[in-house]
N, C-alpha and C positions, 0 to 999 in steps of 0.2 A: 844749912839744909838738913832736914830730917828725912830719912828714907825708911818706910815701914812696909814689910811684906805682909799683906792682908790675906791673900789667898794665893794658891800656886800660880794663878794667871793674873793676879792683881797686885800691883805695887803702888804705894802712895808716896809721892815726893812733896814735901812741904817746904816751899821756898820762902814762907813768911818769916822763917828764922833769920833769913838774910836781910830782909827789910820789912817792917810792919805793913800789912796790907791795909789796915784801917788806922790811919794816923790821927791821933787827937789834935796835933798841931794843925793839920789840914782842916779839921772841923772849925777850929777857932779862927783861922785865917779867913775862911769863907764867911763866917758870921760877922766878922769885923769889916767886911767890904761895905761900900755905900749901898749896894743892892745885895742884900744877904743871900747866900747860896750854900747849898750842901751838894757834894758830888753824889750822883745817882748810885755810885757803888755802895754807899752807906745804907741803901735799901736792903742789902743782901746779907743780913744775919740769918739764922735758921728760920725765925718766924717770917721774915720778909721773903725768903726763898719759897717757903711753903705757901704764902699768900700769892706770890707770883704764879705758882703752879695752878692755883685756883682761878686766877685771872685768865690763864690760857684756856680754861674750860668754859668760860662764860659765853653765852650766845652773842653778846655785843662785841666780844673780842674776836673778830674775824680772822686775825693773823694766823693763829696756829692751824685752824681748819683749812685755810687757804693754802698754807705751806704744805700740809699733809696731803692735800689734793694734788698739788704739783708733784710731790715726791712719789705718790702712788702711781701717777700716770707716766712718770718719766724715769723711774729707778733703773730700768734696763739701760737706757741711754747714758745716765749718769755713771753707772757701773762701768760701762764700756770706756767712757772718758777717763775715769780714774785708773783703770787697768788693774793688773794683778800685782800683789806683793807691795802695796803702798803702805805708808805710815799716815793714817788719818788723824789730823790734829784738830780737835773741836774747841773753838774759842767760846767758852761758856757752856757749862754742862746743862743743856736745856731739857725740855720735856722728854722723858725716856722713850716715848713712842717714836719720835723722829730718829733718835740715835739707834734704836732697834731696827728700824726700817733700813737705815743706811748700812749698819753692820751686816745684816742678813743679805743685802743685795751686793755690797762691795766685797765682803769677806777680806778685809785688809789683813796684812801680817801683823800690824801693830795699831792700837788705838790709844791716843793720848788726849783725854779730856782735860781742859784747863778751866779752873773756876776759882773765884775769890772766896766762896763759902765752903770751908773744908768739910763740914758735916754734910752739907747737901751733895757735894762732889763725891764723898765717900759712899753715901747711901745709893746714889744713882749708879756709881761704878760697881758696887757689890751686886746690884740687880743684874747688870749686864754680864758680869763675870760668872754669875750662876747660870744665866741663860746660854751664854756662848762660852762653853768651857774650853774651846779651841782657840779663843781670842786672847792674845796677850795685851793687857791693859796697863798703861803706865799713867796713872792719874796725877796731875800736878796742881797743887794749890798755889795760885799765883795771881797777881793783878796783871792780866794780859794787856791792859791798856797802856802799860809802860814797857819799855824795852827790857827784855830779859833773855837769858840763855837757857836752853834745855840742859838738864843735869847729865845728859848722855847724848850720844849721836845715834839716831835711829838707823843710819846707813841705808835708808830706803828713800824712794821718791816721796816727798812731803806734799800732802794734799790738805790744805786748810779748809775747815768748814766753819763759817760764821753765819749761823742760821738765825731765825727770828728776825727782829728788826733792830738789833743792838747797834749796828753802825749808825743808825739815826740818833743815838744818844750823843754823838759828837757833832759839833758844828762843822760846816763844810771844810774849814781849814784843818781842824783836828782829825776829821775823817780822812783827809788826804794824807796827813802825817801817819795815821794808823795804817793805811794801805801801803805806804812806802816802807814802813817798818816790817809789815807782814810780808811784803815781796822779798825783802832782804832775809827775813827769818825763814821763809820757805825755801830759799836758795835756788840754785840753777835747776831748771826743770820743775820747780814747784808750781802747784796750781791751787786755785781757790774757788770753793763753792760758797757763794754769798747770797744771803737772803735780804731782800729789800722791800720795804713797805712803799707802795706806789702812791702818787698823789691821787686824791679822790675828793668827794664832796665833804665840806665841813660837817654836815649833819652826821654822816657815817663815822667820821673821826671823833667827833665830840661824844657820841654815844659809846664808842669803844673805851674812852678814858673816863667816863662818868656812868658806870654800870648801875643798873637798878638795884642790885644787891649791896652796893656800897663797898665791894671788896677792894676796888682800886683806891678808894678813900682810905680804907684801913691800911693798905699797903703803903700809901704815902705818909700817913700819920705814924706808922711804925718806925719810920726813920728817927723820930724823936726818942722813942724808947731805946733804940740802938745807941743813939748819941748819949742818952742818960747813963747807960752802962759803960760806955767807952770813955766818957769824959767826966764822970762824976757830976753830970749836969742835972738840972732840976726843971726840965721842961714838963709841963702838964699838957698832954695832947688834947685834953678837953677844951683848952683855950685856943685851939687852932682848927681851921676847917680846910678841907681839900678843895683846890681850884684847878681845873684843867680846861684848856680850850685851844682850838686850832687858829693860828695866825696865818692867813692865806698869803700875806706879803712875804713872810719868812718861809712859808712852806713847812711849818713846824707846829706840833702840839707842844705846848709848854705847861708844865705842872708846877704848882706853887702850894705852899701852906700859908694861910692868911691868919694873922693874929686877930682874935675877936675882941681883945681888951688891950689897954695900956699895961705893960708888964716889964719886969726886969728879971733876968734869968742868969744864974751863975753857971759859967762853963769854964772849967779848968781854973777856978778861982778868979775868973774875969767876969765882970757884970756886963751883960748884954741887954740893951734897952730895946723894947719893941713898942711902937705906937699902934693904936687900934687901926686895923686895915693894912698894916705893913706885911710884906710878903717875904717868904724864904723860897728862892728858886731851887727846886729839887730835881727837875728833869727836863731835857729837851728831847723831842722825838721827831727828827726831820724826815720828810717824805720826799721821794725822788721821782723824776721822770726817767725814762730809759736813757735819754740823751745825757742827763746829768750824771747818772751813776757810771755809764760807760766812759764818759769824759774823765771822771775822777780816776777810774781804774787805769785808763791809758796814761794819765799824768803820773801815776804811781809806777808805771813800767810794765803793767800787765797788758795782755792783748785779749780782746773779747773772743770767746769761743762760741758759747751757746747760751740762750736764755729761754726760760719757760715761765708761763703765767697760769694762774687759776682761771676758772671759767668766767669770773666777774672782772678779771684783771685788777684785783685789789692788791695782789702781791706778786713779786717776781723772784725767781732764782736765777742767778747768773753764774756761769762757769768761766773763770778767767784763767788763762794759761800764760 
């Protein structure tokens, strides 16, 4: 573990020295499966993180504006639920506006943003540290989808924030596993503010993942550039196209990259063959009903406290205690 004092109120802990966050071996294993896949965490190098920030600002991508609407209308109630002197732990260092809104309203004694992209995490944390000089920030570079231990004990009530719709990147079984780990991680008296993308029409969902500016396509294809750097691979993104669509039976938007030609690609000195039309599965984004998400949380050991929705009921925020 590396510990770096960045500013008087900002310290960075890099847990990637304990275990690589982006494992080349994991890449190769996924590409050797009968249905090729890459974990969605490989989206998030610096370029990918920047592209995702642009996605959140797109008119088709309703999620961020919907969540900001919910926060804006309910911050006082959320602050009352969190209470004073809490340690707020954010899983994924998301769009700064949401973090700013929460810090300003809650005024926690300690803020711990967690993210896999160290450069993005550090940049976002520096901005918050400048704006909120009273706030102690302990930024942690870590793959929070795996079990891990904090490098110190906050000795405060732990309140987890998992905003956006990142829970949807897990299938239902892995989502339950994550919530069980999170319940244990937050400890006795810990609470969780969870953002959830609700089920809605396929038309709205397909537009959100196939924006007119093609930024989501660039975000999806950038995973190949990241793999090239990580694994000394030789993917040519020009030979692949972005594909995303909502499967109503699964309740899930699935993203793929589709090979447009027959090709062979070297990855870690291993030759990977692609036939024309073959896919690499890069992301799942499951959508939930209220009953489904509340059921998962109850199974994980949480109890439902409060839920809020935007005016169109596209998105939900759930506070579990």
